[in-house]
C-alpha positions in Angstrom: 32.1 31.7 21.5 32.1 28.9 24.4 28.7 26.9 23.7 29.6 26.4 19.8 31.1 24.1 19.6 28.6 21.5 21.9 26.7 21.5 18.1 29.8 20.0 16.4 28.4 16.5 17.5 24.8 17.0 15.4 27.1 17.5 11.7 27.7 13.9 11.7 24.5 13.0 12.9 22.2 14.8 10.0 24.7 12.9 7.9 24.5 9.9 8.6 20.6 9.9 8.6 20.7 11.2 5.4 23.1 9.3 4.1 21.8 6.8 1.0 22.0 4.0 -0.2 25.0 3.0 -2.9 23.5 0.2 -5.4 25.3 -2.8 -5.5 27.5 -3.9 -8.9 25.5 -6.2 -10.8 28.4 -8.6 -10.2 27.6 -9.3 -6.6 25.1 -11.5 -7.0 22.0 -11.9 -4.6 22.1 -14.1 -1.4 18.7 -14.3 -3.0 17.3 -17.1 -5.4 16.0 -15.7 -8.8 13.6 -17.5 -9.6 10.3 -15.7 -10.2 8.2 -15.4 -13.6 5.7 -12.6 -14.1 3.4 -15.1 -13.4 4.1 -15.7 -9.9 4.5 -11.9 -9.3 0.4 -11.2 -10.9 -0.6 -14.9 -8.9 1.0 -13.1 -5.7 -0.2 -9.2 -6.3 -3.7 -10.7 -7.6 -4.1 -13.3 -4.3 -2.5 -11.2 -2.2 -5.0 -8.3 -3.5 -8.4 -10.4 -3.6 -9.0 -11.1 -0.2 -12.1 -12.3 1.6 -13.4 -8.7 0.9 -14.7 -9.9 -2.8 -16.9 -11.7 -0.5 -18.2 -10.1 1.6 -17.2 -5.9 0.6 -19.3 -5.4 -2.1 -22.4 -6.4 -0.2 -22.0 -4.6 2.8 -21.1 -1.1 0.4 -24.0 -1.3 -2.4 -26.5 -1.9 0.3 -25.2 1.5 3.0 -23.5 3.4 0.6 -23.2 2.7 -3.2 -26.1 0.8 -4.7 -26.0 -1.0 -8.3 -23.1 2.5 -8.6 -20.9 0.0 -6.0 -19.3 -0.4 -9.5 -17.9 3.3 -10.4 -17.5 2.8 -6.9 -14.9 0.3 -7.2 -13.4 2.0 -11.2 -12.8 5.4 -8.5 -10.6 3.3 -5.7 -9.0 1.2 -8.8 -7.6 4.6 -10.4 -6.8 5.7 -7.2 -4.6 2.4 -6.7 -3.2 2.6 -9.9 -2.1 5.8 -8.9 0.4 4.2 -5.8 1.0 0.5 -8.4 2.4 3.2 -11.1 5.0 4.5 -8.8 6.0 1.2 -7.2 6.2 0.0 -11.3 8.9 2.3 -12.0 10.7 1.4 -9.4 10.5 -1.4 -9.4 12.5 -1.4 -13.1 15.0 1.2 -11.6 15.7 -0.9 -8.2 15.5 -4.3 -9.2 16.5 -5.3 -5.1 14.7 -6.5 -2.4 12.8 -3.4 -0.2 9.8 -2.4 -1.5 9.3 1.2 -0.3 12.0 0.8 2.5 14.3 1.0 -0.4 13.1 2.6 -2.8 12.8 5.7 0.5 17.1 4.6 1.0 18.0 5.1 -2.7 16.1 8.5 -2.4 15.8 10.4 1.0 18.0 8.6 2.9 18.8 6.6 5.8 15.9 7.9 8.6 12.9 8.1 5.9 14.6 4.4 4.8 13.9 3.2 8.4 10.3 5.4 8.7 9.7 2.9 5.2 10.5 -0.6 6.7 9.0 -0.2 10.2 5.8 1.6 8.6 5.4 -1.8 6.3 6.3 -4.3 8.6 3.7 -3.1 10.9 1.2 -3.3 8.2 2.2 -6.6 7.1 2.7 -8.1 10.8 -1.0 -6.6 11.5 -2.5 -7.9 7.8 -0.9 -11.1 8.7 -2.7 -11.7 12.1 -6.2 -10.2 11.1 -6.4 -12.5 7.7 -5.7 -15.5 10.1 -8.4 -14.8 13.0 -10.6 -14.4 10.0 -9.7 -17.8 8.0 -10.7 -19.4 11.5 -13.5 -17.5 11.8 -15.2 -18.3 8.6 -13.5 -22.4 8.8 -15.3 -22.5 12.4 -18.7 -21.0 11.2 -18.6 -24.1 8.6 -18.4 -25.9 11.5 -20.9 -24.8 13.4 -18.7 -22.5 15.6 -18.1 -25.2 17.9 -14.2 -24.4 18.1 -15.2 -20.9 19.5 -18.0 -22.1 22.0 -15.2 -24.4 23.2 -12.5 -22.1 23.4 -14.7 -19.3 25.2 -16.2 -22.3 28.0 -12.6 -23.2 28.4 -9.9 -20.4 28.1 -12.1 -17.4 27.5 -9.8 -13.9 28.3 -11.6 -10.7 29.7 -8.3 -8.3 29.5 -8.6 -5.0 27.9 -7.1 -5.1 24.4 -7.1 -9.3 24.5 -9.2 -11.1 22.6 -12.6 -12.7 23.8 -10.4 -16.0 23.8 -7.2 -17.4 22.3 -7.1 -18.5 18.6 -5.3 -21.0 18.7 -6.0 -22.2 15.1 -5.2 -18.9 13.4 -1.8 -18.8 15.5 -1.4 -22.7 13.9 -2.6 -21.8 10.9 0.0 -18.8 10.3 3.3 -20.8 12.1 2.2 -23.4 9.1 2.4 -21.1 5.9 5.8 -19.9 7.9 7.3 -22.7 7.7 6.4 -23.8 4.0 7.5 -20.2 3.4 10.7 -20.9 4.8 10.8 -24.3 2.7 11.6 -22.1 -0.2 10.4 -19.2 -2.5 9.5 -21.4 -5.8 7.4 -24.1 -3.2 5.4 -20.9 -2.1 4.3 -19.4 -5.6 3.4 -22.6 -6.5 1.1 -23.3 -3.2 0.0 -19.1 -4.2 -0.7 -19.6 -7.5 -3.2 -23.1 -7.0 -4.9 -21.5 -4.6 -5.2 -17.9 -6.1 -6.4 -20.0 -9.7 -9.3 -21.6 -7.7 -10.3 -18.6 -6.3 -10.7 -17.0 -9.8 -12.3 -19.5 -10.8 -15.2 -19.1 -8.0 -15.5 -15.5 -8.3 -15.9 -16.2 -13.0 -18.6 -18.1 -11.9 -20.0 -16.1 -9.2 -19.8 -13.6 -11.8 -21.5 -15.5 -14.6 -24.5 -16.5 -12.8 -25.3 -13.0 -12.0 -25.1 -12.6 -15.2 -27.4 -15.4 -16.2 -29.1 -15.0 -13.6 -29.5 -11.2 -13.1 -32.2 -8.8 -13.8 -31.3 -5.4 -14.9 -34.1 -3.7 -13.4 -32.7 -3.9 -10.0 -30.5 -1.5 -11.7 -33.4 1.0 -11.9 -35.9 0.8 -9.3 -38.3 3.5 -8.7 -38.6 5.3 -4.9 -41.8 3.7 -4.5 -40.5 -0.2 -4.7 -37.7 0.5 -1.6 -39.1 -0.4 1.7 -39.5 2.1 4.7 -37.0 0.9 7.0 -35.9 3.3 9.4 -33.9 0.7 11.4 -31.6 0.3 8.8 -28.7 2.6 8.3 -27.6 4.4 5.4 -24.2 6.6 5.0 -26.0 9.3 2.5 -28.7 11.6 5.1 -31.7 11.8 3.1 -35.0 12.2 3.5 -36.4 9.6 1.6 -36.1 6.6 3.2 -33.2 4.4 4.1 -32.2 3.1 1.2 -32.6 6.3 -1.0 -34.3 7.3 -3.9 -33.6 4.3 -6.2 -31.7 3.8 -9.3 -28.5 3.1 -10.2 -27.4 5.6 -7.6 -29.7 5.3 -4.8 -27.5 7.5 -3.2 -25.9 10.3 -5.3 -22.7 10.8 -6.0 -21.3 12.1 -2.7 -22.8 7.6 -1.4 -20.9 6.8 -4.6 -17.7 8.8 -3.2 -18.0 7.4 -0.2 -18.3 3.3 -1.1 -15.1 4.1 -3.1 -13.6 5.4 0.0 -14.5 2.3 1.4 -13.8 0.0 -1.2 -9.7 1.7 -1.8 -8.6 -0.7 0.8 -9.6 -3.6 -1.1 -6.9 -2.7 -2.8 -4.1 -2.6 -0.7 -1.7 -5.6 -1.2 -0.5 -5.5 -4.8 3.0 -4.1 -3.4 4.1 -6.9 -2.1 5.6 -7.7 -5.6 7.4 -4.7 -5.0 9.8 -7.3 -2.3 10.5 -9.6 -5.0 13.1 -7.4 -6.9 15.8 -10.1 -6.3 13.7 -13.0 -6.4 13.1 -12.7 -10.5 14.4 -13.5 -13.1 13.7 -10.7 -15.0 12.7 -7.5 -12.3 12.4 -4.4 -14.9 10.7 -6.0 -17.1 8.3 -8.7 -14.7 7.8 -6.1 -11.1 5.9 -3.0 -13.4 4.0 -6.3 -15.3 2.9 -7.9 -12.2 1.9 -5.2 -10.5 0.0 -3.3 -13.4 -1.6 -6.8 -14.4 -2.6 -8.2 -10.8 -4.5 -4.7 -10.1 -6.3 -5.1 -13.8 -7.2 -8.6 -12.6 -8.7 -7.4 -9.2 -10.9 -5.1 -10.9 -12.3 -6.9 -13.2 -13.0 -9.6 -10.9 -14.5 -6.6 -7.8 -16.5 -5.1 -10.8 -17.7 -8.8 -11.8 -18.4 -9.7 -8.1 -20.4 -6.0 -7.3 -22.6 -6.0 -10.5 -23.4 -9.8 -10.3 -24.1 -9.2 -7.2 -26.5 -6.1 -7.7 -28.1 -8.2 -10.8 -28.7 -11.2 -9.0 -30.7 -9.1 -6.2 -32.3 -5.4 -5.6 -29.5 -3.5 -3.4 -31.3 -3.6 -0.2 -32.0 -6.8 0.4 -28.3 -8.2 0.2 -27.0 -9.2 3.6 -24.0 -7.6 4.6 -22.6 -10.2 6.6 -22.8 -13.1 3.5 -24.1 -11.7 0.8 -23.5 -14.3 -1.8 -25.1 -17.2 -0.2 -28.1 -15.2 0.2 -28.1 -13.6 -3.1 -27.6 -17.6 -4.8 -30.4 -18.6 -2.3 -32.5 -15.5 -3.6 -32.2 -16.8 -7.4 -33.2 -20.5 -6.5 -29.7 -21.5 -6.0 -28.6 -22.5 -2.8 -26.2 -25.0 -3.5 -23.8 -22.6 -4.8 -23.0 -21.4 -1.4 -20.7 -24.5 -1.2 -19.0 -23.6 -3.9 -18.6 -19.7 -2.7 -17.3 -21.1 0.9 -14.6 -22.9 -1.2 -14.2 -19.5 -2.8 -13.5 -17.6 0.2 -11.0 -19.8 2.0 -8.9 -20.3 -1.1 -8.9 -16.4 -1.0 -8.5 -16.3 2.7 -5.4 -18.5 2.3 -4.3 -16.2 -0.7 -4.3 -13.2 1.4 -3.0 -14.9 4.0 -0.2 -15.9 1.9 0.3 -11.9 0.5 0.5 -11.0 3.7 3.2 -13.4 5.1 5.3 -13.2 1.5 6.5 -9.8 1.9 7.3 -9.7 5.7 10.3 -11.2 5.7 11.8 -9.7 2.9 11.6 -6.2 4.5 13.1 -7.5 7.3 15.7 -9.1 5.4 17.0 -5.8 3.2 16.8 -3.7 7.1 18.8 -6.4 8.8 21.5 -6.8 5.9 21.7 -2.9 6.0 22.2 -2.8 9.3 19.1 -1.1 10.3 18.0 -4.2 12.4 19.5 -7.5 14.1 22.3 -8.8 11.7 20.9 -12.1 12.3 17.8 -11.7 10.9 20.1 -11.4 7.1 20.6 -15.3 7.3 20.3 -16.9 4.2 19.3 -21.0 4.1 21.0 -22.5 1.2 17.8 -23.0 -0.2 18.3 -19.5 -0.7 15.3 -18.1 1.2 15.6 -15.7 4.6 14.4 -18.5 6.9 15.0 -16.9 10.1 13.0 -13.4 9.2 10.7 -15.8 8.1 10.5 -17.5 11.5 10.3 -14.8 13.3 7.6 -12.5 11.7 5.1 -15.5 11.7 6.3 -16.1 15.3 5.4 -12.2 15.9 2.3 -12.5 13.9 1.3 -15.6 15.1 1.3 -14.7 19.3 -0.8 -11.4 17.7 -3.4 -13.7 16.3 -3.6 -16.0 19.1 -4.0 -13.7 21.8 -5.2 -10.2 20.6 -7.7 -7.9 19.5 -6.7 -6.9 15.9 -9.9 -4.9 15.4 -9.1 -1.5 17.0 -5.4 -2.3 15.2 -6.4 -2.3 11.3 -6.6 1.3 11.2 -3.9 1.8 12.7 -2.1 -0.6 9.3 -4.0 1.7 7.1 -1.8 4.7 8.2 1.6 2.7 7.4 0.1 1.4 4.7 -0.8 5.2 3.0 2.3 6.2 4.3 4.7 4.0 2.7 2.6 5.1 -0.9 2.9 8.4 -0.4 6.8 8.1 0.4 7.2 6.1 -2.8 5.0 8.5 -4.8 7.7 11.5 -3.8 10.9 9.6 -4.3 10.1 9.2 -7.9 8.9 13.1 -8.0 12.6 13.8 -7.0 14.4 11.2 -8.8 13.0 12.2 -11.9 13.9 15.8 -11.8 17.3 15.3 -10.2 20.3 15.3 -12.6 23.0 13.3 -14.4 26.2 12.3 -12.5 27.9 14.9 -15.4 25.7 17.7 -14.7 27.4 21.2 -13.5 25.5 23.9 -11.8 27.1 27.3 -13.2 25.9 29.2 -11.3 27.8 30.2 -7.6 26.9 32.3 -5.0 23.4 31.9 -2.5 20.4 32.9 -4.2 17.4 33.8 -1.3 14.9 30.9 -1.6 12.4 33.9 -2.9 14.1 34.6 -5.5 15.2 31.0 -7.0 11.7 29.9 -6.9 10.8 32.2 -9.0 14.2 31.9 -11.4 13.1 28.2 -11.7 9.2 29.3 -12.5 10.1 31.7 -14.9 12.8 30.7 -16.1 13.6 27.0 -16.0 17.0 25.9 -16.9 17.4 23.5 -20.4 18.8 20.6 -18.4 18.3 19.2 -14.8 20.9 21.6 -12.2 21.4 20.8 -8.0 19.3 24.0 -7.9 16.4 22.7 -10.5 16.6 19.1 -8.1 16.3 21.4 -5.0 14.0 23.7 -6.3 11.6 20.7 -6.3 12.8 19.0 -3.4 11.9 22.2 -1.3 8.8 22.0 -3.4 7.5 18.9 -2.6 7.9 19.6 1.4 5.3 23.1 0.9 3.3 20.5 -0.6 3.3 17.5 2.2 3.5 20.9 4.7 -0.1 22.3 2.8 -1.9 18.8 2.7 -1.3 18.6 6.4 -4.0 22.0 6.7 -5.8 20.8 4.0 -6.5 17.2 5.8 -6.8 19.5 8.6 -9.6 21.3 7.4 -10.9 19.2 5.4 -11.8 16.6 8.5 -12.1 18.7 11.7 -13.9 22.0 9.6 -16.3 19.2 7.9 -19.5 20.9 9.6 -18.4 24.8 9.0 -17.8 23.7 5.2 -20.9 22.4 4.5 -22.4 25.1 6.3 -20.9 27.6 3.9 -18.5 29.2 6.5 -16.5 31.8 5.2 -13.3 30.8 7.4 -13.3 27.9 6.3 -13.9 27.8 2.9 -10.3 30.4 3.5 -8.7 28.3 4.9 -9.2 25.2 2.4 -9.0 27.0 -0.2 -5.7 29.2 0.6 -3.7 26.0 1.2 -4.9 24.3 -2.2 -3.8 27.8 -4.0 -0.2 26.8 -2.2 -0.4 23.7 -3.6 -1.0 24.2 -7.2 1.5 26.6 -7.4 4.0 24.8 -6.1 3.3 21.8 -8.5 3.3 24.1 -11.4 7.1 25.0 -10.5 7.2 21.3 -10.0 6.3 21.0 -14.2 8.4 23.8 -15.1 11.6 21.8 -13.9 13.7 19.7 -16.5 13.3 16.3 -16.3 15.9 13.7 -16.4 16.8 12.1 -19.6 17.5 8.9 -18.7 15.2 6.5 -19.3 14.3 3.2 -17.9 12.0 0.1 -18.9 9.0 1.5 -17.2 7.8 5.1 -16.0 5.4 7.4 -14.8 3.1 9.2 -16.9 2.2 12.7 -16.2 4.6 13.8 -14.0 4.0 15.2 -12.0 0.8 15.2 -11.2 0.0 11.7 -11.0 2.2 11.3 -8.2 1.0 14.6 -6.6 -2.4 13.8 -6.6 -1.6 10.2 -4.9 0.0 11.9 -2.2 -3.0 14.3 -1.7 -5.5 11.0 -1.8 -3.5 8.9 0.9 -3.5 12.3 3.0 -6.7 13.1 3.1 -8.3 9.4 3.5 -4.7 9.0 6.3 -6.5 12.0 8.1 -10.3 10.8 7.9 -8.6 8.3 10.6 -9.4 7.8 14.3 -8.1 9.6 16.7 -7.2 6.6 18.9 -5.1 4.8 15.7 -2.7 7.7 15.2 -1.9 7.4 19.0 -1.0 3.5 18.8 0.9 4.4 15.6 2.6 6.7 17.4 3.1 4.2 20.1 4.5 1.6 17.3 7.0 4.3 15.5 8.3 5.6 19.3 9.3 1.9 19.6 10.9 2.4 16.4 13.0 4.9 16.7 14.7 3.6 20.2 15.7 0.1 18.0 17.2 2.6 15.6 19.0 5.6 17.5 20.1 2.0 20.1 20.6 -0.1 17.3 20.8 0.9 13.9 22.6 4.3 13.4 25.7 2.2 14.8 25.5 -0.8 13.0 23.9 0.9 9.4 26.2 -0.7 6.3 25.7 2.7 4.4 27.8 5.2 7.0 30.8 1.9 7.0 31.4 2.5 3.6 33.5 5.3 1.8 31.8 7.4 0.1 32.4 8.0 -3.9 30.7 6.0 -6.7 29.3 2.4 -7.2 27.8 1.3 -10.5 25.4 -1.4 -11.6 24.3 -2.9 -14.2 20.8 -2.9 -15.2 19.0 -6.4 -15.6 18.5 -6.1 -19.5 20.2 -5.2 -22.4 21.3 -1.8 -21.8 24.2 -1.2 -19.5 23.7 1.4 -16.6 25.5 3.6 -14.3 24.1 5.1 -10.7 26.8 7.5 -9.4 26.7 8.5 -5.8 27.8 11.9 -4.8 29.4 12.6 -1.4 26.2 12.0 0.7 25.7 8.7 -1.4 22.9 10.3 -3.6 21.4 8.1 -6.5 21.3 9.5 -9.5 19.1 8.3 -12.4 20.9 5.5 -14.0 22.0 6.5 -17.5 22.3 5.0 -21.0 25.3 4.1 -21.9 26.1 6.4 -24.7 24.4 9.5 -24.0 
């Protein structure tokens, strides 16, 4: 028995890793300034999402993947993005604090998962900021005739692996400039964002109306005889009729439309920046859900309108993949319109850059305030802005934009974003099936896991209990493990699946059957009766569908992206276990209950279990 005490240190460590954040009382004033309205949030979300992709992506996807059915590709992508958006909207209504997926994970599944979510968000935002800054610089340089690129390439060329061809001082300077604007104040920053977003939307409206006026519906009804036989052009569709499919509305078939939708999905990334503003919104429980939903709707209408106009103005096989809109306007005889497109493109890049930079310091601020990152990052200026976090995050992004080749890092950014989406969807499930503070589990004694699952599937309790909540948590864990198997089979065994291999089909069908059983188990459990100002419908299927799609998209990313991602996570774990776990604010708080008053007319309470488990807010009088 001498070896038993050596494990005594493990229990306190596990308790520290599973600490859940206590929601502060409403009387504790936030150190950030509450000044943002719903319009500010809609402009922030739409501006962040409607980047340069709307001017480039539509042409590339229409020519190589979807043809005129790109409008359906954007519809599918918008529906998939809305699944994640609904989960963010519910948490934004329930937990109106700064932190986005980091905070939502902290109050639901514990400190370690919260750090992972926050570290992933920082990865996404810093790479996104640097890449958009380089795109802004390249677009502006193209308007100047590429004079900056030629000068820097001749006098400051860099040939090391992983570095850019030359330092992009313009992109770095732009990031530093906007970091200064953001540190000046949140209201001033959102005012600048609204101006550029309005200009961008006006240009996109001009493009859409021009396409509908000058467009020809016959471009959606091309016959196979109308297509050129240009073998040099590549297509994602493997057909035997030609490089541009078979014509019609779906020239590459429905598979091509789906392939285009998987690419278009990343065009909707960016709305989650709204969720980081919880402590700066005047009425967060109303404004955050409305901001997320309206910004996604505006982005879908913009992408739908531009892609429809583009494929109506000229045949899809003639589209230019790099500059589709200027070429399309030249095709219809409106060459002068390319200047409006250039202005809109720069406005879109500016708002996208602001949208990437705006949430980054707020994640840093939230993590530093909780002690998981270095405390000086939580310093707030007299204008109630996280000034140190803003300047530090801007400096790191500027360094990346200055020196590094970011093309190889974009996929790594996608992993962080998709994982954050999945964590938020899982947290919504756990929160909605969690029992209230007054609920007591009447059953005593230990029950075998198989019997527990069977009992809760056949005879679920009438109200949430600790055991029903545990059944949901274990079912969700099983679904996550089975999704890993499904993702691996769908990628590694794709050729075998296409060939109809029995073993591959069986290897895919069994995990899918297990996922279905686990989903039915969750569905059978009673949900909490507590209500928020916004709640995800169709539980548990919409959050589970979001997690499934995110997992498949992550599995399709390259092995190199995963290796770079694991390196990033290793750095994060060194910081957390070396600093964060010892300085965590939650680990130094007394265990017990903390209450908060929701924004709105109804007072609510959040009670905590001994490990800091946040219960769903319960309306007074219930």
